[in-house]
C-alpha positions in Angstrom: 60.1 10.5 -22.6 62.2 11.2 -25.6 60.6 8.3 -27.4 57.1 9.9 -27.4 55.7 11.1 -30.7 54.7 14.7 -31.1 51.0 13.7 -30.8 51.6 11.6 -27.7 53.6 14.3 -26.1 50.8 16.8 -26.9 48.3 14.4 -25.2 50.5 14.1 -22.2 50.7 17.9 -21.9 47.0 18.3 -22.9 48.0 21.0 -25.4 47.2 21.2 -29.1 49.9 19.5 -31.2 51.2 21.1 -34.4 48.5 19.8 -36.6 49.9 20.6 -40.0 46.7 19.5 -41.8 44.4 22.2 -40.4 42.9 20.0 -37.7 43.7 22.0 -34.6 40.4 23.9 -34.0 42.1 25.2 -30.9 41.3 22.0 -29.1 43.7 19.9 -27.0 45.1 16.7 -28.5 43.1 14.7 -25.9 39.9 16.3 -27.0 40.6 15.8 -30.7 41.4 12.1 -30.0 38.2 11.7 -27.9 36.1 13.2 -30.6 37.7 11.0 -33.3 37.1 7.9 -31.2 33.5 8.9 -30.6 32.9 9.6 -34.3 34.4 6.2 -35.2 32.1 4.5 -32.7 29.1 6.4 -34.1 30.0 5.3 -37.6 30.1 1.7 -36.4 26.8 1.9 -34.6 24.5 4.2 -36.6 20.8 4.7 -35.8 18.3 3.2 -38.3 17.5 6.6 -39.8 21.2 7.3 -40.3 21.6 3.9 -42.0 18.8 4.6 -44.4 20.0 8.1 -45.2 23.5 6.9 -45.8 22.2 4.4 -48.4 21.0 7.5 -50.4 24.2 9.6 -49.7 27.0 7.0 -50.0 29.1 6.5 -53.1 28.1 9.9 -54.5 24.7 8.5 -55.4 22.9 11.9 -54.9 23.7 13.7 -58.2 27.5 13.0 -57.7 27.8 14.8 -54.4 30.2 13.0 -52.0 29.3 12.8 -48.3 31.2 11.8 -45.2 29.6 10.2 -42.1 30.2 11.4 -38.5 32.8 14.0 -39.4 34.5 15.9 -36.6 34.2 19.7 -37.1 35.5 21.8 -34.3 34.1 20.3 -31.1 31.1 18.8 -32.9 30.4 15.6 -34.8 28.3 16.2 -37.8 26.0 13.3 -39.0 26.8 13.8 -42.7 29.0 16.4 -44.5 29.2 17.3 -48.1 32.6 19.0 -48.3 32.2 20.4 -51.8 29.2 22.4 -50.8 30.0 22.9 -47.0 26.7 21.3 -46.1 26.0 19.4 -42.9 23.0 17.2 -42.7 21.8 16.4 -39.2 19.3 13.6 -38.6 17.3 14.9 -35.6 16.0 12.4 -33.1 16.0 12.1 -29.4 19.5 13.6 -28.9 18.5 16.8 -30.7 15.7 17.9 -28.4 17.0 21.3 -27.0 16.4 24.1 -29.6 18.7 26.5 -27.7 21.6 24.0 -27.8 20.9 23.2 -31.4 20.9 26.9 -32.4 24.2 27.4 -30.6 25.7 24.4 -32.4 24.4 25.5 -35.8 25.9 29.0 -35.2 29.3 27.5 -34.3 29.2 25.3 -37.4 28.2 28.3 -39.5 31.2 30.1 -38.1 33.3 27.4 -39.7 31.6 28.1 -43.0 29.0 25.3 -43.0 25.3 25.4 -43.7 23.3 23.0 -41.5 20.2 21.2 -42.8 18.1 19.4 -40.2 15.9 16.4 -41.2 13.8 14.5 -38.7 14.0 10.8 -38.0 10.3 10.5 -38.9 10.9 12.1 -42.4 13.8 9.8 -43.1 11.8 6.7 -42.1 8.5 7.7 -43.8 9.4 10.1 -46.6 12.9 9.4 -47.9 12.0 10.7 -51.4 11.0 14.0 -49.9 14.2 14.2 -47.9 16.2 13.3 -51.0 14.5 16.1 -53.0 15.1 18.6 -50.2 18.8 17.7 -50.0 19.3 17.9 -53.7 17.5 21.2 -53.9 19.7 22.6 -51.1 22.9 21.2 -52.7 22.0 22.8 -56.0 21.5 26.2 -54.5 24.7 26.3 -52.5 27.9 27.6 -54.0 31.0 25.4 -54.0 33.0 25.8 -50.8 36.0 28.0 -51.2 38.3 26.6 -48.5 39.6 23.1 -48.2 38.0 20.9 -45.6 39.9 21.1 -42.3 40.0 17.2 -42.1 41.2 16.1 -45.5 40.1 12.6 -46.6 42.6 10.0 -45.3 42.3 8.1 -48.6 43.8 11.0 -50.5 40.8 11.5 -52.7 41.4 14.3 -55.2 45.1 13.8 -55.4 44.7 12.6 -59.0 43.0 15.9 -59.9 45.9 17.9 -58.3 48.5 15.8 -60.2 46.6 16.3 -63.5 46.5 20.1 -62.8 50.2 20.1 -62.2 50.8 18.3 -65.5 48.7 20.9 -67.3 51.1 23.7 -66.3 54.4 24.0 -68.2 57.7 25.0 -66.6 57.0 28.7 -67.1 53.8 28.5 -65.2 51.5 28.9 -68.2 48.5 26.6 -68.6 48.9 24.3 -71.5 
């Protein structure tokens, strides 16, 4: 078993691996892997309302705010997440029918520092402009998130900004 990676060994033991990137959430490696697999599948097979809303949110089309689809946060999978504003947008349909479960989920996500906004399938399908205006108004009222997202973008978005910031500081630590 010496040839197992740290992640595979953690799965074998069903214990959280050393995450290093803030992805632990206190969940086992198997649970994290299962959530990631399920989120990937949900991205591949979105509902029609999710497809339509993604057309509005993708590529920073909504006033420059970037969103991610089906992001794993804790033991939950959020439909859409704006990391900059720590906003989760949930498209509520048949799977979001129990208000007690939804309230518990929203409270858990709020504990991670997120605001959750619910929009209905019907609104997305029949009143996209109203949904768009509601999202934009919510985004504009929220302050920028103060902590980095626990699941950094795998594409390394934002690295250029960090490099530019490093170049702006001289060897003595003063900003140029």
